[in-house]
N, C-alpha and C positions, 0 to 999 in steps of 0.2 A: 378524383384522386382516391386511390385505394388506401387501405389502412397502413400498409408498409411505407408508402410514399409519405403519408401524413406523419408517421412516427419519425421518419428521417428528417422531415422539414421542421417538426416541432421537437427539437432535440434537447433543449436545456431547461433545467429547473434551478432556480436560484432560491436558496433558503437563507433567511437572515434572522438571527436571534437578537432582538432589540434590548433585552435586559436579562441579566444572569438568572437562569432558572425559569424563564418564561419564554415560550416559543411564539414567535411572530413570523409569518412567512411572506416573502415576496415571490409571486408565482409568474412564470411564463409557461403557457401550455401545461398548466398544472394537472389537468385531468389526464392528459396523455402520459405524463411522467408517472402519475399515480398508477396508471394501468400497467406500465412496465414493471413497477415495483410489485404490484399485486400479482402479476403473472409469475414472478419468481417465487413469491410466497405460496402460490397455488401449486407450483412445481414441487416445492418442499413438502407441502401437505400430501400431494398425490404419492410421493415417494417416501413418505413417513420419515423425513430426515431428523425429526425430533428425537428419535431413538438412537441415532448415530452419535458417536463421539464427535465433539465439536470440530476437530480438524477434518474429519471425514465429511461432515456436513458442509464445511467451508469449501472443500475440494469439489463436492458435487454441485454446489451453486456456482463455483468458478467455471466449471465445464459449460454452464449455460451461456457464458460470455464468449465461448469459442466462435470466431468469425466476426466479433465486434471490431470495428476499425480502431486503430491506434489514433489517439487525438492528444496532441501535446498542449501543455499550458492551460488546461481547462480550469484550473483553480485560480489563475491570475486575473484579478479584477482591479480596475482603477479605484482610487480612493480607499474607503474603509474595507476591512477584511470581511468578506461574506462567506457564509457556508455554501459552497457550490456543490451541487449533485448533478452529474451528467452521466446517465447510464447508457447513452448511445455511442460513446467514445471514451476510451480509457487509456491511461499510460501504465507503465509497469507498477507504479505505486497505487494508483486508484483502483486498479484491478483487484489486488489482494485486500485493499482497504474496504471496498464495497463487499467483497465476498465474506470478509471477516465480520462486517456489520450485519449482513444477512444471517450468518451462522449464529451470532450472538442473539439476535432477535428470535430465531427459530428455537434455540435451546431455552430461552427465557419464556417461550410461548407468548411472545408479543409481536406477532407478524403484522404490524401496522405501518403505515406511512410515517406517522409521527415518531414512532419508536425507532424506525430505521434512521431517520434524520438525526435523532439524539445519539444513536450509536456512532454514526459517522463523525459527529462533532467530538464525542468523547475520545475516540481513537485518534483523530487527526491532530488534536491540539494538546499542548503541554498542560498537564494536570486536568485534561478534559474541558478546559475553559478557553473559548475563543476570545482573545483579547488583543487584537491587532495582528499584523503580518508576522511579527517575530514569535508569536505564540504558536504558530503552525510549526509542526515538526519537519523541518526541511531536510535534515541529514538522517540517513537510514539508521546509523548507529544510535542517534539520539531518539529516533522513533522507537527502536527496540528498547532502549533504556527507560524511556518514559512509560511505555506500555507494559513493561515488566513491573514497574512500581505500581501501576494501576491494576495489576493482576490480569491483564489481557493477554500478554505473551510471556513466554519463558525463554530467555536466551540460553540455548543448549550448546552453543559453540564449543565451550571448554569441555563439556561432557563428550563431545564428538572427537576430541583430540586437538582442539584449537590451541594455538600458540599466540604469544603476544604480538599484536599488530600496532606498531607505534606510528601514529600519524599526527602531524600538526594540522589541524583543521582550519582552513581559511579560504576555501574555494569561492564561496559566494561573495565575500567582501573583497577578495582579490580580483573578481570579475564583476565589479559593481555595475558596470555599464550594461550587463545582461539582465539586470533585475531593476525595473523601473521604480519599485518601492524603495530601493536603497538610495535614491536621490535625496530622500529626506535624511538629514544628518542624524537626527535622534534615532531613527529606525536603524540606520547603518551602525551606529555605535552600540545599540542594543544587540544587534546580531553578532557583532564582534565579541561581545561578552558571552553570548551563547557558544560561539566557536571556541573561545578560550576554555570554557567549562568542559566541552566535549574533549578537547585536546588533553585535558588533565586526567581523563578517565583511563582505566586500563581496558583497552580494546583487545579482542582476540579474533582470530580467524583460522580456518583450516587452509593452509597453502594449497594451491590448485594441484600440485603434483601428489598430494596426499588424499585428494577427494575420492579417488577410486577405491582406496583401501577402507575408507570409513563410510562409504555410500550406504552400506547395509543398515547403518544406524539412523539414517534419515527416514522419516515417516511421511505417509500421505498427508497433505495439508500443511506440512511445515512451510514456513516462509523463508526462502533462500535469498540472501543478499550477496551479490558478487562484489568483492572488494577490488580496489584498484590501486595501481602504482602512481596514478596521476597526483601531482603535488596538491596538497590542501583538501583532497576529497577522500572520503571513506569508502563509499560504494558507488558503482556505476550502473547497476541494474538489479532488478528483483524479479522473483517468480515464485510459483507455488509448486512444491514437490509433488510429483505424481509418478507412481510406479507403473511401468509399462514393460511387459515381457521380461520380468526379473531384473530390470534396470531402473534406476531413478532418473527421471527426466524433469523438466520444469514446464509448467503451463504459464505462459507469459505474454505480455504485449511487447513485441520486439523493437519496433522502431517506426518512425513516420512512414506512411504509405503502406503499412502492413496491417495485419489483423491479429487478434488474440489466437494463439496456437500452442501446441505442445511441441517442444524441441524434437527434431527428428533423431538426434543423437542423444545418448545418455549424458547426464550433466557433466561428468568428468571430461568427456570428449568435447562437449560444447565449450567448456572453459578454455580449451587449448587454442581456439581460433583467434583469440585477441592477445596481443603482446602486452597490453597494459592491464590485463586481468591478474590479480594477485591470489585470490582464493575465495572463500565463502564464509559468511556468518549465517547462522540458522536460528530462527525463533519459532517456538512451538506454541500455537494457540492454546490457551488455558480454558478449562471448562468454567462456565459461569456459575 
């Protein structure tokens, strides 16, 4: 078996933090996964990404994921909530989440395995603390909101010309059968409370017919969330802004059966292909 085949076979790393503030790891093929993480940090060192602005470092690391298979539901584990790291397959959220964690480690000059795991947990969970299924930031607007409070992201949607986007958030609890963890009544009710809190916030987006006019304000490395008209849901997809030939595209993990790629069309054209697309929210990574 060659190294490529071995990496494909040994795909998952599960990391579990047993007590608040103390790291304790559950490993599967840990050495292989560490190698993948180390390779990306070596890439950052060779290309001197530490001197780049954080959003640019994020984009450069994200480019190294191009060709990575889309893999759905990688974070869903039975029983208690584990911190799952899977670098061999990503969805649209874990793609930018991992790239953001790498960029923060690079700028902090902490390019280590443990530091990377800590950054992923800090970004992925409400207030940076993993405390059960509901502590994970499931809705994109909630993800942006919480990470703005943690000074990880800056929601620049209004600055780009965003208008109010009024949504009653309830998609997950209305589709309870799709989420095994919601069989537990206490978890279900806790998530309903989270949805109510999101629904009470003032959300903004740039309607898709206005995106072409404001595209010049979007920067490399911005995280772009595509809002939707679907009842109960805020966003349907995410990607990382990338300028190509004087047009802004997104680097993204498009769907099951595909790979991480850059959209062939500019963002504004890409948005027109789906009737349930409403517009975009944009969050800009902040310097550490």
